[in-house]
TORPA-4810 file (N, C-alpha, C, O; in nm, 3 decimals):
<nodes>
NODE_1_6.541_2.050_-4.470_6.525_1.923_-4.537_6.538_1.784_-4.452_6.624_1.776_-4.364_M
NODE_2_6.460_1.687_-4.476_6.468_1.582_-4.388_6.572_1.470_-4.432_6.577_1.431_-4.548_R
NODE_3_6.647_1.426_-4.338_6.750_1.343_-4.356_6.705_1.216_-4.396_6.591_1.178_-4.369_S
NODE_4_6.794_1.139_-4.465_6.757_0.993_-4.519_6.766_0.906_-4.396_6.858_0.913_-4.315_I
NODE_5_6.658_0.821_-4.388_6.660_0.720_-4.273_6.786_0.612_-4.291_6.807_0.562_-4.401_P
NODE_6_6.850_0.588_-4.202_6.955_0.500_-4.206_6.940_0.383_-4.097_6.868_0.399_-3.998_I
NODE_7_7.001_0.285_-4.117_6.992_0.157_-4.035_7.041_0.177_-3.891_7.140_0.249_-3.875_S
NODE_8_6.989_0.128_-3.798_7.028_0.158_-3.655_7.152_0.075_-3.638_7.219_0.105_-3.539_L
NODE_9_7.199_-0.027_-3.717_7.333_-0.084_-3.715_7.427_-0.014_-3.782_7.542_-0.058_-3.783_G
NODE_10_7.402_0.090_-3.839_7.515_0.160_-3.913_7.562_0.076_-4.017_7.487_0.035_-4.106_G
NODE_11_7.702_0.043_-4.010_7.775_-0.030_-4.103_7.745_-0.194_-4.095_7.775_-0.276_-4.182_R
NODE_12_7.686_-0.215_-3.984_7.656_-0.356_-3.937_7.504_-0.393_-3.959_7.420_-0.303_-3.957_L
NODE_13_7.466_-0.522_-3.981_7.345_-0.580_-3.980_7.325_-0.581_-3.816_7.417_-0.601_-3.736_P
NODE_14_7.202_-0.559_-3.785_7.158_-0.594_-3.647_7.142_-0.743_-3.642_7.068_-0.808_-3.717_L
NODE_15_7.224_-0.797_-3.539_7.209_-0.949_-3.534_7.088_-0.993_-3.447_7.058_-0.949_-3.336_L
NODE_16_7.021_-1.094_-3.525_6.911_-1.144_-3.470_6.939_-1.270_-3.351_7.032_-1.349_-3.371_D
NODE_17_6.866_-1.281_-3.245_6.906_-1.383_-3.164_6.895_-1.519_-3.209_6.956_-1.605_-3.146_H
NODE_18_6.824_-1.550_-3.314_6.802_-1.680_-3.366_6.921_-1.727_-3.451_6.931_-1.844_-3.489_V
NODE_19_7.016_-1.627_-3.480_7.117_-1.662_-3.580_7.255_-1.682_-3.498_7.359_-1.724_-3.549_T
NODE_20_7.240_-1.648_-3.368_7.361_-1.632_-3.273_7.443_-1.769_-3.251_7.378_-1.873_-3.243_L
NODE_21_7.558_-1.771_-3.242_7.631_-1.889_-3.177_7.606_-1.900_-3.035_7.550_-1.807_-2.977_T
NODE_22_7.645_-2.014_-2.968_7.618_-2.033_-2.821_7.693_-1.917_-2.749_7.633_-1.851_-2.665_A
NODE_23_7.822_-1.893_-2.780_7.879_-1.774_-2.710_7.815_-1.629_-2.727_7.814_-1.545_-2.637_E
NODE_24_7.766_-1.612_-2.848_7.687_-1.489_-2.885_7.560_-1.477_-2.782_7.523_-1.375_-2.723_Q
NODE_25_7.504_-1.606_-2.779_7.372_-1.608_-2.720_7.378_-1.588_-2.563_7.285_-1.539_-2.500_Q
NODE_26_7.500_-1.632_-2.504_7.530_-1.619_-2.369_7.542_-1.469_-2.342_7.484_-1.426_-2.243_N
NODE_27_7.613_-1.383_-2.422_7.626_-1.257_-2.423_7.496_-1.177_-2.431_7.463_-1.093_-2.347_L
NODE_28_7.424_-1.211_-2.539_7.289_-1.172_-2.556_7.209_-1.172_-2.452_7.145_-1.071_-2.426_F
NODE_29_7.199_-1.278_-2.379_7.109_-1.298_-2.269_7.183_-1.214_-2.138_7.106_-1.157_-2.060_D
NODE_30_7.295_-1.207_-2.119_7.355_-1.140_-2.013_7.314_-0.991_-2.034_7.274_-0.929_-1.936_E
NODE_31_7.321_-0.924_-2.164_7.307_-0.784_-2.181_7.144_-0.785_-2.157_7.098_-0.692_-2.090_M
NODE_32_7.069_-0.868_-2.200_6.921_-0.860_-2.179_6.889_-0.844_-2.025_6.795_-0.774_-1.988_A
NODE_33_6.974_-0.915_-1.935_6.953_-0.903_-1.793_7.018_-0.782_-1.727_6.991_-0.753_-1.611_Y
NODE_34_7.105_-0.709_-1.802_7.177_-0.610_-1.739_7.157_-0.471_-1.809_7.124_-0.370_-1.746_T
NODE_35_7.179_-0.472_-1.938_7.167_-0.342_-2.022_7.018_-0.303_-2.029_6.971_-0.193_-1.999_V
NODE_36_6.951_-0.411_-2.073_6.786_-0.347_-2.096_6.723_-0.287_-1.985_6.670_-0.176_-1.998_V
NODE_37_6.724_-0.360_-1.855_6.652_-0.284_-1.752_6.727_-0.144_-1.724_6.658_-0.048_-1.690_P
NODE_38_6.849_-0.132_-1.735_6.907_0.012_-1.715_6.866_0.084_-1.807_6.833_0.197_-1.771_W
NODE_39_6.851_0.052_-1.945_6.809_0.149_-2.042_6.672_0.172_-2.030_6.631_0.286_-2.052_A
NODE_40_6.585_0.073_-1.996_6.449_0.112_-1.970_6.427_0.208_-1.853_6.340_0.295_-1.859_D
NODE_41_6.504_0.193_-1.750_6.494_0.289_-1.634_6.529_0.419_-1.669_6.474_0.512_-1.611_A
NODE_42_6.617_0.441_-1.759_6.677_0.571_-1.800_6.608_0.642_-1.926_6.639_0.754_-1.968_S
NODE_43_6.519_0.566_-1.974_6.440_0.611_-2.102_6.517_0.626_-2.226_6.507_0.728_-2.293_S
NODE_44_6.591_0.531_-2.259_6.658_0.540_-2.392_6.636_0.383_-2.431_6.602_0.296_-2.351_F
NODE_45_6.661_0.365_-2.570_6.632_0.246_-2.634_6.780_0.178_-2.652_6.878_0.240_-2.693_L
NODE_46_6.781_0.044_-2.614_6.900_-0.043_-2.631_6.862_-0.152_-2.726_6.950_-0.227_-2.767_A
NODE_47_6.737_-0.168_-2.765_6.687_-0.276_-2.858_6.593_-0.209_-2.951_6.540_-0.103_-2.922_R
NODE_48_6.572_-0.273_-3.067_6.469_-0.219_-3.180_6.348_-0.321_-3.134_6.355_-0.407_-3.046_D
NODE_49_6.246_-0.291_-3.210_6.117_-0.374_-3.171_6.119_-0.509_-3.194_6.027_-0.574_-3.144_S
NODE_50_6.207_-0.569_-3.260_6.224_-0.710_-3.291_6.324_-0.774_-3.179_6.350_-0.894_-3.185_E
NODE_51_6.369_-0.706_-3.095_6.448_-0.733_-2.984_6.609_-0.750_-3.017_6.685_-0.816_-2.947_G
NODE_52_6.641_-0.687_-3.118_6.776_-0.684_-3.172_6.845_-0.565_-3.092_6.786_-0.459_-3.076_R
NODE_53_6.980_-0.588_-3.040_7.053_-0.480_-2.985_7.098_-0.387_-3.080_7.144_-0.418_-3.190_F
NODE_54_7.082_-0.257_-3.029_7.137_-0.153_-3.117_7.261_-0.087_-3.040_7.312_-0.143_-2.943_I
NODE_55_7.305_0.037_-3.090_7.405_0.101_-3.023_7.544_0.021_-3.012_7.574_-0.056_-3.103_G
NODE_56_7.624_0.036_-2.906_7.743_-0.050_-2.912_7.724_-0.182_-2.874_7.819_-0.259_-2.878_P
NODE_57_7.600_-0.224_-2.834_7.580_-0.355_-2.788_7.561_-0.449_-2.902_7.588_-0.567_-2.880_F
NODE_58_7.515_-0.413_-3.030_7.526_-0.489_-3.140_7.662_-0.530_-3.173_7.683_-0.651_-3.167_N
NODE_59_7.751_-0.458_-3.204_7.884_-0.489_-3.241_7.965_-0.561_-3.129_8.068_-0.621_-3.160_P
NODE_60_7.924_-0.556_-3.005_7.984_-0.638_-2.889_7.960_-0.789_-2.926_8.041_-0.876_-2.892_A
NODE_61_7.853_-0.816_-2.991_7.808_-0.955_-3.020_7.905_-1.027_-3.130_7.901_-1.148_-3.151_L
NODE_62_7.985_-0.944_-3.194_8.083_-0.992_-3.299_8.194_-1.072_-3.228_8.245_-1.174_-3.275_L
NODE_63_8.228_-1.015_-3.105_8.346_-1.097_-3.042_8.304_-1.095_-2.885_8.350_-1.016_-2.803_H
NODE_64_8.197_-1.208_-2.855_8.158_-1.201_-2.724_8.243_-1.242_-2.611_8.201_-1.220_-2.497_P
NODE_65_8.349_-1.295_-2.627_8.454_-1.336_-2.531_8.509_-1.201_-2.491_8.511_-1.173_-2.371_E
NODE_66_8.551_-1.123_-2.572_8.620_-0.980_-2.537_8.522_-0.896_-2.491_8.545_-0.833_-2.388_L
NODE_67_8.408_-0.882_-2.552_8.308_-0.799_-2.508_8.260_-0.821_-2.363_8.231_-0.726_-2.290_A
NODE_68_8.254_-0.965_-2.318_8.195_-0.982_-2.202_8.296_-0.912_-2.101_8.250_-0.843_-2.010_K
NODE_69_8.430_-0.930_-2.117_8.523_-0.887_-2.007_8.516_-0.734_-2.015_8.529_-0.674_-1.908_S
NODE_70_8.498_-0.665_-2.123_8.476_-0.526_-2.142_8.355_-0.478_-2.048_8.363_-0.380_-1.974_F
NODE_71_8.252_-0.553_-2.061_8.132_-0.507_-2.002_8.144_-0.538_-1.839_8.083_-0.471_-1.756_I
NODE_72_8.221_-0.637_-1.807_8.250_-0.666_-1.679_8.326_-0.538_-1.601_8.302_-0.489_-1.491_E
NODE_73_8.423_-0.504_-1.701_8.499_-0.366_-1.650_8.403_-0.246_-1.635_8.418_-0.166_-1.543_L
NODE_74_8.304_-0.236_-1.727_8.202_-0.126_-1.708_8.130_-0.121_-1.580_8.117_-0.024_-1.505_Q
NODE_75_8.077_-0.267_-1.564_8.012_-0.289_-1.439_8.082_-0.262_-1.303_8.021_-0.215_-1.207_L
NODE_76_8.210_-0.295_-1.300_8.304_-0.287_-1.195_8.319_-0.138_-1.159_8.311_-0.090_-1.046_A
NODE_77_8.342_-0.076_-1.268_8.361_0.078_-1.250_8.238_0.153_-1.212_8.255_0.247_-1.135_E
NODE_78_8.117_0.128_-1.254_7.999_0.172_-1.198_7.977_0.133_-1.046_7.924_0.211_-0.968_G
NODE_79_8.016_0.024_-1.015_7.989_-0.026_-0.873_8.085_0.037_-0.775_8.039_0.084_-0.671_Q
NODE_80_8.217_0.042_-0.801_8.315_0.069_-0.717_8.377_0.225_-0.734_8.455_0.268_-0.649_H
NODE_81_8.341_0.293_-0.832_8.376_0.440_-0.852_8.363_0.525_-0.738_8.255_0.518_-0.678_S
NODE_82_8.455_0.610_-0.693_8.429_0.699_-0.594_8.350_0.840_-0.642_8.309_0.932_-0.571_V
NODE_83_8.345_0.825_-0.770_8.273_0.939_-0.817_8.115_0.936_-0.811_8.059_0.827_-0.822_L
NODE_84_8.044_1.046_-0.793_7.911_1.059_-0.795_7.838_1.035_-0.927_7.899_1.066_-1.029_S
NODE_85_7.714_0.982_-0.941_7.664_0.942_-1.071_7.650_1.067_-1.147_7.653_1.053_-1.269_E
NODE_86_7.636_1.182_-1.104_7.614_1.309_-1.172_7.758_1.348_-1.227_7.762_1.390_-1.342_R
NODE_87_7.870_1.337_-1.158_8.003_1.337_-1.214_8.023_1.238_-1.298_8.092_1.274_-1.394_I
NODE_88_7.987_1.113_-1.303_8.008_1.014_-1.403_7.942_1.048_-1.531_7.998_1.025_-1.638_R
NODE_89_7.822_1.103_-1.522_7.771_1.139_-1.656_7.819_1.260_-1.719_7.818_1.272_-1.842_Q
NODE_90_7.865_1.361_-1.633_7.932_1.478_-1.687_8.055_1.436_-1.760_8.080_1.486_-1.870_V
NODE_91_8.135_1.347_-1.705_8.250_1.279_-1.784_8.203_1.216_-1.917_8.245_1.248_-2.029_I
NODE_92_8.117_1.129_-1.892_8.073_1.049_-2.014_8.020_1.140_-2.131_8.051_1.117_-2.248_I
NODE_93_7.945_1.235_-2.097_7.887_1.321_-2.220_7.998_1.419_-2.267_7.994_1.459_-2.383_L
NODE_94_8.098_1.459_-2.182_8.212_1.529_-2.212_8.290_1.456_-2.333_8.302_1.502_-2.447_T
NODE_95_8.339_1.337_-2.290_8.393_1.232_-2.379_8.293_1.215_-2.533_8.341_1.218_-2.646_V
NODE_96_8.182_1.201_-2.509_8.099_1.176_-2.626_8.097_1.307_-2.708_8.105_1.296_-2.830_G
NODE_97_8.087_1.425_-2.655_8.091_1.556_-2.734_8.207_1.573_-2.812_8.204_1.633_-2.920_S
NODE_98_8.330_1.513_-2.753_8.452_1.538_-2.845_8.451_1.421_-2.956_8.501_1.444_-3.066_V
NODE_99_8.405_1.320_-2.933_8.389_1.214_-3.041_8.273_1.233_-3.141_8.270_1.173_-3.249_W
NODE_100_8.179_1.320_-3.099_8.055_1.344_-3.166_8.000_1.199_-3.201_7.985_1.160_-3.316_R
NODE_101_7.972_1.125_-3.090_7.913_0.990_-3.106_7.784_0.999_-3.070_7.753_1.015_-2.952_A
NODE_102_7.684_0.987_-3.177_7.544_1.015_-3.159_7.468_0.933_-3.041_7.410_0.985_-2.946_D
NODE_103_7.481_0.790_-3.069_7.421_0.710_-2.988_7.462_0.734_-2.839_7.376_0.740_-2.751_Y
NODE_104_7.595_0.747_-2.814_7.646_0.762_-2.668_7.581_0.906_-2.610_7.539_0.919_-2.495_E
NODE_105_7.581_1.012_-2.712_7.533_1.139_-2.661_7.374_1.112_-2.639_7.322_1.169_-2.543_L
NODE_106_7.299_1.035_-2.715_7.161_1.023_-2.696_7.127_0.934_-2.579_7.031_0.967_-2.510_Y
NODE_107_7.199_0.816_-2.546_7.170_0.735_-2.438_7.206_0.791_-2.310_7.138_0.762_-2.211_A
NODE_108_7.321_0.879_-2.297_7.364_0.930_-2.176_7.303_1.056_-2.147_7.298_1.093_-2.030_H
NODE_109_7.254_1.128_-2.240_7.161_1.237_-2.201_7.043_1.204_-2.136_6.982_1.286_-2.068_S
NODE_110_7.005_1.084_-2.152_6.882_1.036_-2.080_6.920_1.012_-1.946_6.860_1.059_-1.849_A
NODE_111_7.037_0.925_-1.939_7.087_0.886_-1.815_7.119_1.007_-1.717_7.082_1.009_-1.600_V
NODE_112_7.188_1.099_-1.776_7.223_1.227_-1.692_7.102_1.294_-1.650_7.097_1.348_-1.539_A
NODE_113_7.008_1.294_-1.728_6.868_1.372_-1.671_6.827_1.286_-1.553_6.791_1.347_-1.452_R
NODE_114_6.828_1.159_-1.550_6.783_1.084_-1.434_6.871_1.096_-1.319_6.833_1.090_-1.202_H
NODE_115_7.014_1.116_-1.363_7.112_1.152_-1.235_7.086_1.281_-1.180_7.141_1.312_-1.075_A
NODE_116_7.003_1.368_-1.241_6.967_1.498_-1.171_7.043_1.639_-1.261_7.040_1.755_-1.220_G
NODE_117_7.101_1.598_-1.375_7.152_1.703_-1.433_7.033_1.775_-1.518_6.945_1.708_-1.572_L
NODE_118_7.040_1.915_-1.524_6.932_1.991_-1.578_6.941_1.967_-1.731_7.039_1.910_-1.779_T
NODE_119_6.844_2.008_-1.802_6.840_1.990_-1.941_6.928_2.102_-1.995_6.987_2.082_-2.101_E
NODE_120_6.941_2.210_-1.936_7.041_2.314_-1.993_7.198_2.253_-1.981_7.286_2.265_-2.066_D
NODE_121_7.206_2.197_-1.875_7.342_2.142_-1.860_7.382_2.029_-1.951_7.494_2.017_-2.003_V
NODE_122_7.280_1.946_-1.964_7.287_1.825_-2.063_7.308_1.881_-2.187_7.405_1.836_-2.249_V
NODE_123_7.233_1.978_-2.248_7.237_2.040_-2.367_7.380_2.105_-2.392_7.439_2.090_-2.499_N
NODE_124_7.422_2.165_-2.303_7.557_2.240_-2.307_7.664_2.141_-2.302_7.765_2.168_-2.367_S
NODE_125_7.661_2.024_-2.233_7.760_1.933_-2.251_7.779_1.855_-2.371_7.888_1.809_-2.405_L
NODE_126_7.657_1.837_-2.444_7.641_1.756_-2.564_7.694_1.858_-2.665_7.751_1.807_-2.761_V
NODE_127_7.686_1.999_-2.663_7.735_2.089_-2.746_7.872_2.109_-2.743_7.919_2.191_-2.822_A
NODE_128_7.956_2.040_-2.657_8.103_2.072_-2.623_8.126_2.185_-2.544_8.239_2.235_-2.542_G
NODE_129_8.031_2.231_-2.477_8.056_2.356_-2.405_8.080_2.326_-2.257_8.064_2.211_-2.213_E
NODE_130_8.123_2.439_-2.170_8.128_2.414_-2.011_8.006_2.478_-1.969_7.988_2.599_-1.980_T
NODE_131_7.919_2.394_-1.919_7.799_2.459_-1.854_7.813_2.548_-1.732_7.899_2.523_-1.647_P
NODE_132_7.733_2.649_-1.721_7.734_2.738_-1.606_7.683_2.679_-1.465_7.713_2.722_-1.354_D
NODE_133_7.601_2.572_-1.496_7.528_2.511_-1.377_7.607_2.387_-1.326_7.552_2.302_-1.256_G
NODE_134_7.719_2.381_-1.359_7.798_2.265_-1.281_7.831_2.299_-1.140_7.858_2.415_-1.110_L
NODE_135_7.829_2.202_-1.049_7.895_2.207_-0.929_8.048_2.213_-0.928_8.107_2.153_-1.018_L
NODE_136_8.113_2.273_-0.843_8.252_2.270_-0.859_8.330_2.151_-0.894_8.417_2.154_-0.981_P
NODE_137_8.296_2.037_-0.822_8.373_1.922_-0.861_8.328_1.866_-0.990_8.405_1.797_-1.056_E
NODE_138_8.215_1.888_-1.028_8.163_1.847_-1.170_8.250_1.925_-1.278_8.299_1.869_-1.376_E
NODE_139_8.262_2.048_-1.253_8.343_2.134_-1.339_8.490_2.095_-1.358_8.550_2.106_-1.464_S
NODE_140_8.545_2.044_-1.235_8.687_2.014_-1.253_8.673_1.864_-1.323_8.758_1.849_-1.410_I
NODE_141_8.603_1.774_-1.309_8.580_1.660_-1.364_8.563_1.682_-1.520_8.631_1.620_-1.602_A
NODE_142_8.480_1.764_-1.550_8.460_1.801_-1.697_8.593_1.835_-1.773_8.633_1.781_-1.876_H
NODE_143_8.654_1.939_-1.700_8.783_1.985_-1.745_8.873_1.873_-1.760_8.930_1.866_-1.869_R
NODE_144_8.897_1.789_-1.680_8.996_1.682_-1.695_8.962_1.581_-1.799_9.045_1.533_-1.877_V
NODE_145_8.836_1.550_-1.795_8.795_1.465_-1.916_8.827_1.524_-2.043_8.896_1.459_-2.123_A
NODE_146_8.783_1.647_-2.074_8.809_1.714_-2.197_8.937_1.728_-2.228_8.962_1.729_-2.349_R
NODE_147_9.047_1.744_-2.136_9.167_1.769_-2.169_9.225_1.652_-2.196_9.302_1.653_-2.292_Q
NODE_148_9.206_1.534_-2.129_9.255_1.395_-2.154_9.212_1.366_-2.293_9.294_1.326_-2.376_V
NODE_149_9.074_1.388_-2.325_9.027_1.325_-2.449_9.079_1.401_-2.571_9.109_1.341_-2.674_T
NODE_150_9.092_1.559_-2.556_9.122_1.636_-2.667_9.296_1.634_-2.679_9.356_1.631_-2.786_L
NODE_151_9.350_1.637_-2.564_9.507_1.657_-2.566_9.597_1.551_-2.517_9.720_1.556_-2.517_E
NODE_152_9.517_1.450_-2.473_9.591_1.322_-2.437_9.666_1.361_-2.317_9.771_1.297_-2.312_R
NODE_153_9.653_1.442_-2.219_9.744_1.478_-2.121_9.642_1.574_-2.030_9.531_1.620_-2.059_R
NODE_154_9.717_1.587_-1.918_9.652_1.680_-1.795_9.775_1.767_-1.757_9.884_1.723_-1.719_V
NODE_155_9.737_1.907_-1.773_9.850_1.995_-1.725_9.855_1.977_-1.581_9.770_1.916_-1.517_D
NODE_156_9.971_2.039_-1.528_10.010_2.039_-1.388_9.927_2.098_-1.298_9.909_2.052_-1.186_E
NODE_157_9.870_2.207_-1.342_9.780_2.303_-1.250_9.651_2.225_-1.238_9.596_2.201_-1.131_N
NODE_158_9.602_2.184_-1.369_9.462_2.109_-1.360_9.477_1.983_-1.255_9.394_1.949_-1.171_L
NODE_159_9.606_1.920_-1.284_9.608_1.783_-1.213_9.592_1.813_-1.052_9.514_1.753_-0.977_Y
NODE_160_9.677_1.914_-1.016_9.673_1.945_-0.871_9.521_1.991_-0.806_9.474_1.957_-0.698_R
NODE_161_9.461_2.083_-0.913_9.327_2.096_-0.880_9.236_1.968_-0.850_9.160_1.955_-0.754_I
NODE_162_9.259_1.879_-0.950_9.181_1.743_-0.948_9.215_1.664_-0.821_9.129_1.612_-0.750_A
NODE_163_9.347_1.659_-0.796_9.397_1.566_-0.701_9.344_1.632_-0.548_9.319_1.556_-0.455_E
NODE_164_9.334_1.757_-0.537_9.286_1.820_-0.415_9.144_1.807_-0.415_9.092_1.807_-0.303_D
NODE_165_9.063_1.795_-0.520_8.918_1.775_-0.510_8.873_1.636_-0.500_8.767_1.599_-0.448_G
NODE_166_8.959_1.565_-0.554_8.910_1.407_-0.566_8.998_1.294_-0.495_8.963_1.179_-0.469_F
NODE_167_9.123_1.357_-0.472_9.217_1.246_-0.436_9.277_1.176_-0.554_9.234_1.186_-0.669_G
NODE_168_9.386_1.101_-0.513_9.447_1.026_-0.621_9.356_0.919_-0.679_9.353_0.899_-0.800_R
NODE_169_9.287_0.853_-0.598_9.206_0.752_-0.640_9.088_0.808_-0.726_9.044_0.742_-0.821_R
NODE_170_9.041_0.924_-0.694_8.936_0.987_-0.773_8.983_1.017_-0.915_8.916_0.984_-1.013_G
NODE_171_9.112_1.088_-0.926_9.171_1.111_-1.050_9.183_0.990_-1.137_9.163_0.997_-1.258_V
NODE_172_9.221_0.859_-1.066_9.245_0.744_-1.135_9.095_0.706_-1.195_9.078_0.663_-1.309_L
NODE_173_8.995_0.725_-1.106_8.852_0.683_-1.167_8.819_0.761_-1.274_8.765_0.706_-1.370_D
NODE_174_8.846_0.903_-1.276_8.819_0.976_-1.375_8.872_0.916_-1.516_8.805_0.887_-1.615_I
NODE_175_9.010_0.907_-1.497_9.074_0.845_-1.619_9.036_0.714_-1.669_9.043_0.690_-1.790_V
NODE_176_8.996_0.629_-1.585_8.947_0.494_-1.635_8.809_0.512_-1.706_8.786_0.454_-1.812_I
NODE_177_8.724_0.586_-1.650_8.595_0.630_-1.708_8.612_0.699_-1.849_8.541_0.671_-1.946_L
NODE_178_8.707_0.785_-1.850_8.733_0.848_-1.989_8.779_0.739_-2.079_8.733_0.737_-2.193_V
NODE_179_8.867_0.644_-2.040_8.920_0.538_-2.125_8.806_0.441_-2.173_8.802_0.392_-2.286_G
NODE_180_8.712_0.421_-2.071_8.607_0.329_-2.104_8.525_0.373_-2.238_8.506_0.310_-2.342_I
NODE_181_8.484_0.500_-2.199_8.397_0.557_-2.309_8.469_0.617_-2.418_8.399_0.644_-2.515_Y
NODE_182_8.590_0.645_-2.425_8.658_0.642_-2.560_8.654_0.516_-2.635_8.646_0.521_-2.758_Q
NODE_183_8.657_0.399_-2.570_8.644_0.278_-2.636_8.502_0.271_-2.696_8.485_0.243_-2.815_T
NODE_184_8.398_0.296_-2.611_8.260_0.299_-2.659_8.243_0.379_-2.787_8.192_0.333_-2.889_V
NODE_185_8.294_0.515_-2.772_8.269_0.608_-2.888_8.338_0.562_-3.003_8.283_0.573_-3.112_C
NODE_186_8.480_0.499_-2.990_8.538_0.456_-3.105_8.459_0.357_-3.183_8.445_0.368_-3.305_G
NODE_187_8.400_0.246_-3.102_8.318_0.155_-3.168_8.190_0.216_-3.248_8.156_0.176_-3.360_L
NODE_188_8.131_0.308_-3.181_8.018_0.358_-3.227_8.046_0.459_-3.372_7.962_0.480_-3.460_L
NODE_189_8.169_0.506_-3.370_8.197_0.583_-3.495_8.263_0.505_-3.607_8.246_0.534_-3.726_N
NODE_190_8.348_0.394_-3.559_8.411_0.316_-3.653_8.292_0.250_-3.732_8.303_0.243_-3.855_A
NODE_191_8.182_0.203_-3.672_8.078_0.142_-3.745_7.960_0.230_-3.775_7.850_0.191_-3.815_F
NODE_192_7.995_0.355_-3.750_7.890_0.473_-3.799_7.739_0.433_-3.755_7.641_0.428_-3.830_A
NODE_193_7.743_0.408_-3.620_7.610_0.367_-3.543_7.541_0.492_-3.503_7.589_0.564_-3.416_I
NODE_194_7.439_0.518_-3.557_7.355_0.633_-3.518_7.274_0.617_-3.392_7.261_0.506_-3.340_P
NODE_195_7.213_0.737_-3.336_7.106_0.719_-3.228_6.959_0.705_-3.311_6.945_0.745_-3.426_A
NODE_196_6.858_0.644_-3.234_6.738_0.648_-3.279_6.692_0.806_-3.320_6.748_0.899_-3.262_P
NODE_197_6.602_0.829_-3.408_6.553_0.951_-3.424_6.458_0.996_-3.307_6.406_0.908_-3.239_S
NODE_198_6.433_1.118_-3.282_6.315_1.161_-3.196_6.190_1.106_-3.232_6.114_1.071_-3.142_P
NODE_199_6.159_1.095_-3.344_6.038_1.021_-3.383_6.046_0.882_-3.434_5.967_0.837_-3.516_D
NODE_200_6.155_0.809_-3.376_6.184_0.678_-3.402_6.056_0.593_-3.405_5.971_0.594_-3.317_H
NODE_201_6.053_0.519_-3.519_5.932_0.443_-3.534_5.940_0.281_-3.472_5.852_0.197_-3.489_D
NODE_202_6.060_0.263_-3.403_6.096_0.119_-3.349_6.089_0.027_-3.464_6.050_-0.087_-3.437_H
NODE_203_6.121_0.053_-3.590_6.127_-0.050_-3.688_6.273_-0.060_-3.747_6.290_-0.107_-3.860_E
NODE_204_6.374_-0.016_-3.674_6.508_-0.029_-3.719_6.571_0.088_-3.804_6.671_0.071_-3.873_G
NODE_205_6.511_0.196_-3.794_6.565_0.320_-3.853_6.603_0.432_-3.788_6.545_0.448_-3.681_E
NODE_206_6.680_0.511_-3.816_6.724_0.625_-3.737_6.750_0.754_-3.836_6.775_0.736_-3.956_A
NODE_207_6.744_0.868_-3.785_6.793_0.972_-3.853_6.930_1.016_-3.819_6.958_1.063_-3.708_I
NODE_208_7.020_1.000_-3.921_7.152_1.026_-3.893_7.206_1.178_-3.866_7.137_1.277_-3.886_G
NODE_209_7.316_1.180_-3.826_7.402_1.246_-3.738_7.329_1.389_-3.693_7.294_1.467_-3.781_H
NODE_210_7.311_1.417_-3.571_7.261_1.551_-3.506_7.366_1.599_-3.439_7.463_1.535_-3.395_H
NODE_211_7.339_1.739_-3.430_7.436_1.818_-3.342_7.370_1.861_-3.206_7.432_1.884_-3.102_R
NODE_212_7.226_1.867_-3.225_7.163_1.913_-3.100_7.115_1.773_-3.030_7.088_1.674_-3.097_R
NODE_213_7.109_1.776_-2.900_7.071_1.659_-2.819_6.932_1.609_-2.861_6.846_1.695_-2.873_P
NODE_214_6.901_1.486_-2.883_6.762_1.444_-2.914_6.677_1.427_-2.808_6.724_1.394_-2.699_P
NODE_215_6.545_1.446_-2.825_6.438_1.432_-2.739_6.437_1.290_-2.660_6.470_1.183_-2.709_S
NODE_216_6.400_1.309_-2.549_6.386_1.162_-2.477_6.274_1.082_-2.557_6.177_1.136_-2.609_R
NODE_217_6.304_0.938_-2.560_6.204_0.880_-2.648_6.080_0.862_-2.562_6.089_0.857_-2.440_P
NODE_218_5.964_0.852_-2.626_5.850_0.820_-2.556_5.835_0.677_-2.523_5.844_0.587_-2.607_N
NODE_219_5.807_0.658_-2.381_5.812_0.519_-2.342_5.676_0.499_-2.269_5.647_0.388_-2.222_R
</nodes>
């Protein structure tokens, strides 16, 4: 049975740039410069056909001063992390699967494919499983991210394995990335923000909550 289409804003209206305050417009322009090229390169949608932001980027406009600092933290993490891009995406999908955050899983499934993770690995991570195809360090990062997200702790044995594999700075980077994406997933779930449907018509609708990873959008 076909699900009822729901707004890409979830519980929020999608903000149009013509209605924004000066502070909101500054953030809108910054995200257009940073987020949109990244999304386009990774083959996921960050805006609808009218140019309005979707996903976590729409609620960010509600408090541009705070959101700007959070986005700067995300950019700094991406630029300075000692973790490979594949490991970063394993961590992000692991967090998203625990939270069942549809848009995060949709967007970062696309990013993960571009980072070199196979479709089987991506699908397994989205389903909350531990994929067979992970490299040893990726498997360790997955285990740490999952335990921190689910249990709010890391047991002694796993910590020692992670420290041996990544060093203390690497463990720090894993935990920071987990924290960033728990915030992102919290925003998405609090405002019930969906992913675009696989057959998304670019007119502001989505098919709500899926368990399986969505198809890559046609671009």
